PAZA-807293 format. One record per residue (C-alpha): x, y, z. Coordinates in steps of 0.02 Angstrom, whole numbers, plus 32768, in hexadecimal, padded with zeros to 4 digits. Example, Ala and Ser with C-alpha at 12.3 -4.5 7.8 and 13.67 -1.06 7.14 Angstrom:
// residues 2
82677F1F8186;82AC7FCB8165;
//
This chain:
// residues 530
FACE1B8E6E73;FAE01C276EE0;FB281CD56EE6;FBDE1CDC6EB5;FC661C996F25;FD121CDE6F48;FD861CAB6EBB;FE041C666F38;FD851BE26F6C;FD681BAC6EB9;FE171BAE6E76;FE091AFE6E33;FD801B2B6DB7;FDAA1B306CFF;FD661B976C70;FD211B6A6BC7;FD751BF86B67;FDE11B7D6B06;FD511B066AE0;FCC21B706A9D;FCD51BCA69F4;FC321C2E69FE;FC271CE96A18;FBD11D106ABE;FB8F1DAC6B13;FB731DC46BCD;FACF1E186BFA;FAB91E6F6CA2;FA0D1E996CE7;F9E51F3C6D41;FA961F7E6D58;FABE1FF86CCD;FB5720596C96;FB7520F46D03;FAF020C06D81;FAFC21026E32;FAEA207A6EB5;FAB620B16F65;FAAC200C6FC5;FB4A1FB87001;FB231F056FCA;FB0D1EF66F0E;FAB11E646EBF;FAD91E486E07;FA711DD76D99;FA981DAA6CE5;FAAF1D246C62;FB231CE96BD8;FAD61CF76B2B;FAC31C896ACC;FABC1BF96B48;FB601B9A6B4B;FB631AE26B78;FC1E1AE96B98;FC211B816C0B;FC141B526CC2;FC4D1BF06D1B;FC5F1CAB6D0F;FCED1D146D53;FCC41DBF6D9B;FD3F1E446DD0;FD041EDF6E2D;FD7F1F6E6E3F;FD5E1FF86EBE;FDCD205F6F31;FE64201C6ED2;FE3F1F6A6F0C;FDF71ED66EAF;FD741E586EE5;FD6F1DBA6E7C;FCE71D366E75;FCCA1C996E10;FC171C5F6E08;FBC21BCA6DB8;FB4B1BE56D28;FA9E1B996D2B;FA5F1B226CA6;FA1A1BBB6C4D;FAC61C126C5A;FA841C8A6CDF;FAEA1CCD6D71;FAD91D356E0F;FB611D926E6C;FB621DEE6F12;FBE61E726F3B;FC091ED86FD7;FC2D1F8C6FA6;FC491FD07055;FCF11FF470A2;FD3C1F6C710E;FD431FE371A3;FC98202F7180;FC0A1FB37174;FB7E202571AD;FB3320B37149;FB43213671D1;FBFF212571D7;FC10212D7119;FB8821AC70F2;FC05223770D2;FC6921C6705F;FC7622116FB0;FC3B21AE6F1B;FCB8212B6EE6;FCCC20EC6E35;FCB720316E1A;FCE41FC46D86;FC991F186D6D;FCE81E9F6CF1;FC8F1DFE6CC3;FCDC1D716C5E;FC8E1CCE6C29;FCBF1C616B94;FCD91CDD6B05;FC691D606B53;FCA91DFA6BAE;FC4C1E8C6BFD;FC891F276C57;FC1C1F9F6CBB;FC4A20436D0E;FBDC20816D9E;FBEE20E16E40;FBC420BC6EF5;FB9421386F7C;FB2F210E7019;FA7C214C701B;FA4C21F17069;F99D220F70AA;F94A2264713E;F8D921CA714F;F93421327192;F92B208671E0;F98820657283;F9B51FB272B7;F9A81F887371;F9DB1EF073D7;F9661EE5746D;F9B71EAB750F;F9411E7F759D;F9681E877657;F9A01DF576C3;F9FC1D9C763A;FA3E1CF7767A;FAE61D097623;FB7F1D5D766C;FB8B1E14763E;FC2C1E0475DA;FBEB1D707578;FB471DCA7557;FB9D1E687517;FC081E0274A2;FB6F1DA67461;FB131E4C7449;FBA51E9073E4;FBA81DF67374;FAEC1DF9735C;FAED1EB27331;FB6E1E8E72A9;FB021DFF7269;FA681E707266;FAC81EF97209;FB031E817181;FA591E347163;F9FC1EDA7161;FA761F1670DE;FA431E7D707A;F98A1EA77093;F9B11F597058;FA051F0F6FBE;F9711E9D6F99;F8F51F2C6FA7;F95D1F916F2B;F96F1EFD6EB5;F8B61ED16EB4;F87A1F856EA2;F8F41FA16E14;F8AE1F056DC0;F8001F526DD5;F83A1FEF6D7A;F866205D6E0F;F91F207E6E12;F98020B86EA9;F8F7208E6F25;F91F203D6FCC;F923206F7082;F9B320CB70D7;FA02207D7170;FA2020FB71FB;FABF20A67235;FB00200E728E;FA8F1FA472FB;FA831FE873AC;FA621F8C744F;F9BF1FC374A0;F9AD1F957557;F8F91F6D7582;F8A51F79762C;F8531ED27605;F8A21E397655;F8C81D9D75F2;F8471D3E7657;F7C11DC07632;F7EE1DC77579;F7E01D0B7569;F72F1D1175AD;F6F51D957531;F69B1D78748E;F6DD1DC473EC;F6621E5473F9;F68E1E7574AF;F7471E767486;F7291EEF73F7;F6C61F637468;F7431F5F74F8;F7DD1F7C748D;F78920007420;F756205F74BC;F80520557505;F85820907464;F7DF21227455;F7FE2152750A;F8BC214774FD;F92821E374FC;F994219C7470;F90D217173F3;F86321AE742E;F85B225773D7;F8A622267330;F80D222572C2;F87122027224;F8AD215A7264;F85E20B07256;F8A6201F72B9;F8CB1F697295;F8EF1F127339;F9211E637372;F8FA1E1B741E;F99A1DD5746A;F94E1D5C74E7;F8E91CF07471;F8E61C3F74B9;F8B11B9A746B;F8791B0874D7;F8B01A7D7462;F8AA19FC74EC;F7EF1A177501;F7D51A067446;F83719647445;F7D5192274DB;F73019487484;F76318F273E1;F705197C7385;F77A19D07309;F6F71A3A72B2;F7141AF27292;F68C1B1D730F;F6DD1ABB739B;F78B1AFC7374;F7481BAD7377;F6ED1B8A741B;F7931B60746E;F7F01BF77428;F7EC1C8274A9;F8151D3C749F;F8011D2D73E4;F7AA1D9C7365;F79D1DBB72AB;F72C1E5172A9;F7381EF87251;F6D21F967243;F6DC204F7263;F78C207A7299;F7C61FD072D6;F7EC1F267289;F80D1EAC7318;F8601E00730D;F8A71D7B737D;F95B1D3D7378;F9371C837380;F9611C6572CA;FA091CBE72C8;FA5C1C1472C6;FA351C0D720B;FA6B1CC071E3;FB191CED71A1;FB8F1D4D7211;FC031D7D7182;FBE61DB670CF;FC4A1D22708E;FBCE1CAB70E0;FB2E1CEC708E;FB351C726FFD;FB581BDB706B;FACA1C0A70E2;FA461C23705B;FA6B1B7E7005;FA891B1870A3;FA301A7070A4;FA621A477156;F9CB1A0071B0;F9821A5E7244;F97B19F672E3;F8D61A377327;F8F919E973D0;F9801A6F73E5;F9581AFB736A;F8B51B4D7330;F8881B2F727B;F83C1BBD7215;F85A1B857164;F7A71B5F712B;F7CA1AA67146;F86A1A9E70E1;F8C31A717185;F96B1AB17147;F9DE1B3B7183;F9D11B8B70D7;F9141B8470E0;F9141BD6718C;F9851C61714E;F91A1C7F70B3;F8741C827111;F8AE1CEB71A5;F90C1D6D713F;F8791D6D70C8;F80A1D91715E;F8761E297185;F8551E6870D4;F79B1E4770EC;F7871E9A7196;F7F11F307162;F7761F4070D1;F6EB1F5B7150;F7531FE571A1;F758203470F4;F699203070EE;F6841F957081;F5ED1F267097;F5E51E6E706F;F5DC1E236FC0;F5B91D706F8E;F6651D556F40;F7111DA16F48;F76F1DE86FDD;F6D11E287030;F67A1D827014;F6B21CCD700B;F7531CF76FB1;F7C41D34703D;F7FB1C807060;F8541C7F6FB7;F8DD1CFC6FE0;F95C1C756FB9;F92A1C806F02;F9601D376EFA;FA141D036F1B;FA1B1C5E6EBE;FA041C156E10;F9D21B686DD6;F9711B3A6E72;F8E61AB96E60;F8331AF56E67;F7F91B006F1B;F7481ADC6F57;F7341B1F7006;F6981B217071;F6331BBF705B;F6361C3C70E9;F5931C897122;F5741D317171;F5431D317228;F5051DC3728E;F5681DFA7327;F51B1DBF73C9;F51F1E6A741A;F4FD1F1773D7;F59A1F8173D8;F5932030741E;F634207773D5;F64220707318;F5E61FC9730F;F6461F3872C4;F5FD1EEC7228;F5B51E3E721F;F6411DC671FB;F6571D287198;F64F1C8471F8;F6691BD171C2;F5BD1B8271C6;F5AB1AFE7141;F6001A8C70C5;F5AD1A77701E;F5F61A136F8E;F5E91A7A6EEE;F58D1A366E59;F5F21A0D6DBE;F5C11AB46D6F;F5FA1B0D6E0D;F69E1AAE6E05;F6BA1AF16D55;F6871BA16D8C;F7051B986E1A;F78D1B616DA3;F7701BF26D2C;F75E1C716DBA;F7FE1C3B6E11;F85C1C336D6C;F8231CE06D38;F8301D496DD6;F8711CDD6E65;F7C21CE06EB6;F80D1D6A6F20;F7CF1E106EDE;F7641EA56F0D;F6BA1EA76EB9;F69E1F406E4C;F6391FA16ECD;F6BA1F7A6F54;F74C1FAF6EE7;F6F120516EBE;F6D520796F77;F78B20546FA1;F7CC20BD6F10;F76421526F4A;F78221387004;F7EA21B97062;F855213270B2;F88F20EF700A;F8A321896F9D;F95821BE6F80;F9A8225C6FC3;F9092290701B;F90923217096;F8942328712B;F7E5236370FC;F7B923FF715D;F718242C7104;F66E24127151;F61A236A7138;F5A6236770A1;F4EC236670B6;F4A722BC7082;F3EE229C709C;F369221C707A;F2C722717043;F23321FC705E;F1B8226A7000;F21522516F5C;F27021AE6F88;F310220C6F62;F3C122156FA4;F40422C76F99;F4B722FF6FB6;F50E23A86FB8;F5A723516F6A;F59622E96ECA;F56F22326EE8;F5E721A86EB6;F58B210C6EF2;F4ED20D86F4C;F4E120296F93;F44C1FD06FE3;F4881F5A706C;F42D1EDC70D7;F41C1F0E718F;F43E1E5D71C9;F4E51E3E7174;F5161ED97110;F50A1E74706F;F5001EE96FDA;F45A1EC86F82;F4661F506EFE;F4D41FE36ECF;F4CF20796E5C;F56F20C66E19;F57B217C6DE3;F60521BD6D72;F66322526DBC;F64E22B86D1E;F58F22AA6D28;F58B230A6DCF;F4F122B06E12;F4AC23016EB0;F40B229F6EC4;F3CA21F16E9F;F31B21AB6EAA;F31320FA6EEC;F2AD207E6E84;F20D20416ED6;F2541F936EF6;F2E81FD96F56;F27F20586FB2;F20F1FC96FEB;F2A41F71703D;F2E12012708B;F242206970C5;F1B91FE670CE;F2101F457102;F2A11FA47150;F3141F107134;F3991F7770DC;F3F9201970ED;F44B208D706F;F50720AB7067;F537214C700D;F5E2217C6FC7;F60A22276F7C;F69122546EFE;F6F622A26F8D;F6F722006FF0;F6702232706E;F60721A070A9;F56021967101;F4E421117136;F42A21377125;F3A120CD7171;F2F020DB71B4;F2E320D47270;F256208372D2;F1E1211872C9;F16B211A7234;F1AE21BB71E7;F25E21BA722B;F2FD21B171C5;F3A02187721C;F44121CD71D3;F4F021AA7212;F59D21B771C7;F5E52112718B;F67C20E471F4;
//
């Protein structure tokens, strides 16, 4: 079962209103009466109580701007449902063009069996000085005719806009589930074409890290984007090319070999840039109405023609889930998140499909392992990224753990420390104006093994140098106004003696800083987190 479909496509479905004699209620998670929604795609999750064996579908009617959107969606075996609505204007699908739009009142009516529910809420696009700008990177010497290329760029920009709005929605949904309402990033506007000085031939010879460095340098040096310090960028390389013929000739269809033959590709985020290839766009929806079909697609990927990145599911739906999940993951690094063992910043980003669906079977996917970038970055260094390295069959207890985890929270969630960082981060706080005050003073004092800040601390995290995996964190309540924290001896040993870890610091005002010992015996290195 998937997010709701247009009622016109499901007109043949029937209801159980005349069959069941029980009194039912419809519960809706997260969305409350009089809520203000600030992201244009709205995911609604709920259930019919008590469970009804006769009920097979739920009818939803959303009224806004004097128009109605109707959906019929199947209920799961546990009488659960999920719906996805587009709240934006038909002629205004980017936030920049609708930012001045006043709040509009919305009414949602849900009907299933004898249960009815009505919710009133409002929608107004987010406003923030801190934003994310989508870019489509066009390299020189493209083999295609100019007119064809411009038309393709236009279509791909529209595809990028739609799917980043879905990522924005998922961030809001998952942070709300973690207890932080109205937290997601603000899109600066529609995806823009960025013309690189790099040729397609050069781009296809570059590693991920080299591509990240080259494009980051070009964006920073550009007149359009270079001086906008309150922007982060999510960019897609237009000339990604897959040599499927070589993969077929080798007979090796492993992830490693597929990746080896995918050129001008990246999935790497950090600092102010999250960079991706475009080789998996074949599995992404171009229109809002196609999102459900794409996420549940079981069409097999022909790896002799198309690159697979589905964590060995080998389906179009798996490719879409894993690659859009990777966008969520790498954007998390741009928002200063480290790695975790589970969830979005760990193994869980492959399970994005479970956010939008109900009643899916338990999935057991190979674990991803953190690898260190081959080259040191010089501009806002990209974080180590997750790479497919092994397949391990879970033990029976692990199978049961997976079942309960996926049933409870979709396996796609932000761990507590990650959700806390995002909720406090300047790029995700609502209605935030540009910060013009001086940067706080945050220091590591070796004599006392203390971290001291001129602004109250919100979180301190110890992360591994090799892969940014969070080894330990301390959370401080805002009301306690904690300005200093003494590291326990065990953590100080990792930081100062072994020097295998660094400290990430977050203040209550959203300031971030990375503290680490340098190579000199008494030196302490401090740099802002990007």
